[in-house]
N, C-alpha and C positions, 0 to 999 in steps of 0.2 A: 191928101189923105195920109193918116199917120198910123204907124204900127208900134204897139208897146212890146218891148222885148224884156220879159220878166227876168229879174236877177235874184237868185236865192244865194245864201251863203254856200259856197262851193261851186256855183255856176262858173264855167270857164270858156264858153263858146259865144258869149254875148256880143263881143266886139266883132267876131267873124260874121255874125248875122247882120249887124248894123252895117258893116262895110259892104257885104254882098248886096244887101237891099239898096244901099246908096249908089252902088255901081250901076244899078238898073233904074235909077231915078226915084227910088222910094225914099220916104222919110221915116226914120225909125228912132225911137228914144228908149234908153234904158229906164226900167221902172223897178224899184226895189220891192221885194216881196211883201212888205208891210203896207203897201199902198192900198187904199180902200175906194179909190175913185178912178175909173178908167173912161169917164165920159168923153174925154178929149181924144179918144183913140177909136179907130175904125176896124182894127184887127189886132190879134195878139200872137206872138211867137214865144214859146217856152223853149229856150235853147238847151244845149247839152252841158254836161258837167257832172257834178256830184252833189246834188241839192242836199243841204244839211249834212254833208258827208256820207249820205246814203245809209245812215245808221238805221237800225231796226230792219227796214225793208226799203228797197229803192223807191223813192217817191212817197213813202208812207207818211213822212213828217211834212214834206212840202205841200201835200194836198190840203193841210190845215192852215197854211199861211193865209193872212187876210186877203191878199190879192185874188185868191182862187174863187172867192164868191163873185167878184167882178168878172173874172174870166168866164165863169159859168153863166152869168147874166148875159154877157155879150154873145156867147155861143147860142143861148136860147133865143136871142133876137136875130140869129142868122149870120152874125159876124164871123169872118174867117178866124179860126184858131188852129194853130199848127204847133205840135210838139215834136222836137227833134231829139232823138236818142234819149237822154235823161228826161227831156220834156214829154216824150212819148210815154215813159214810165209814169210820170206824174199824172198825165191825163187818164191813164188806166186806173191808177190808185184813186183818183177823184171821181171815178165812175162816169167820166165823160166819154170814154171809149171802152168797149168790152174787152174781156180777157185780162191777162197779166203777163209780165215779162219775168222769166226765170233764167237761171244760169245757162250759158251756151251748152250745147250738146256734149262737147268735148271738155267742158269745165276749164276752158282756157280763154284768156282775153284775146280778142281779134282786133288787129290793127292793120288793115290793108284795103286797097280798092276792091270793090265788088261790082258786079254787073247786075242791074235790075231791069225788069221788063214792065212796061206800063200795061195794066189790065183794065183800067177804068179811067175815063177822061171827063167824068162829071163831078169832080171834086176840086176843092180849092188848091190842091197840090198838083193836079194833073191836067187841068182844063186847057193848057197851052201845048200839051204833048199829044202824041198819037198812039192809038192802040198798037201794041206790039213794039213800040219804040224801046230801044235798049239804051240805058243810061249808066255811065261809069262814075261812081261816087265812092268815097271812103267810108268804111265801117270801123267804128272804134268803141267796142263794148264788151263787157263780160256777161251782163244779164240782158241779152238781146233776143233771147229765145221766146217768141210770143206764143202763148197757148190760150185757147178759148174753148172751154168745155161746152159752152152754149152754141158754138158755131154761128154766132149772130153778127159777125162783122163783114164789112165790105173790104175785100183785099184790093188795093189800088196799085201796088207795086209788088212784084214777086222777084225773089232772087232767082237768077238763072241757074246758079249752082249753090244751093242752100248751105251757107257756111255754119249756121248756128243751130239748126234743127227746128227753126220756127215753123209752126203749124201752117200747112198750105204754102210753104215757102214764102210767107208774108214778110215783106220788107216795109210796107206801109199799109195802114188800115184807116177806114173812115167810119164815122157815124152814118146813120141812115140818110141824113139830109145832105151829107157831103161837105159840110162846112167845118167839121172838126176832124182833123187828120193827125195821126201819129206816124212818124217815119223814123226807122232806126239808123240807117246810114245818114251821112251829113251832106246835104246839098250845098250848104254854105262853104264847105271846104273844097268844093269843086266848082268854083266860080271864076276861075282864071286858068288858062293853059299853063301859066308859069308854075302852078302847083300840081300839074299833072292831068287836069281835066277841067273843062268849063261846062260839063254836062249838067251840073246842078242848077245852072241858070234857068233852064226851062221850068223847073219846079218852083223856083222862087218867083219867076215871072207869073206863073199861074197864081201864086198867092197874091201878088200885087194886083193882078187883074181882077181878083175876087173882092177887093176892097170897095166898099161903097160908103159914102159920107154917113157919119153917125147921125 
């Protein structure tokens, strides 16, 4: 079963995702944002970076890339779709997840490990985890402060010590069906103890276990 890892101009975490999935036995392939056919893939990850330089508003240009129509189609069919950091922002801009990401509470870029707690285990990001499980993964963002005036999202990971002011201490949210998830910290950067933590593997395992043949 294959995962498409979408690459926009400015994406910079795509190889981390491919490497981490490969270490778990997954098969992932980089897909340029102009692609219009994802029929050969069983799931999608939109990785971190600075899609289109984050001009105008983070993710606002990326959501119009040709590949996003295919991402929405797969999501509508129940395929797992995961957005990490910048990918989370893109999914919100595309209307696939509720709310928006704004500047961090202290108007400063955050680059450090954070601890998150699992609050929902019925999503493609958390199905291999346990309720209350604490996970240490790195956060790298300036616009990671999630807000949702409609209060319509499922929060699946919460910050133990909310670093950016995110509403409800949300570190990851899901759509109602649980197959589209956005996470602000980077699980793929915590896939080996050599880099400080392997805690992210349980989240990536959850994604892989959610894949079903197209």
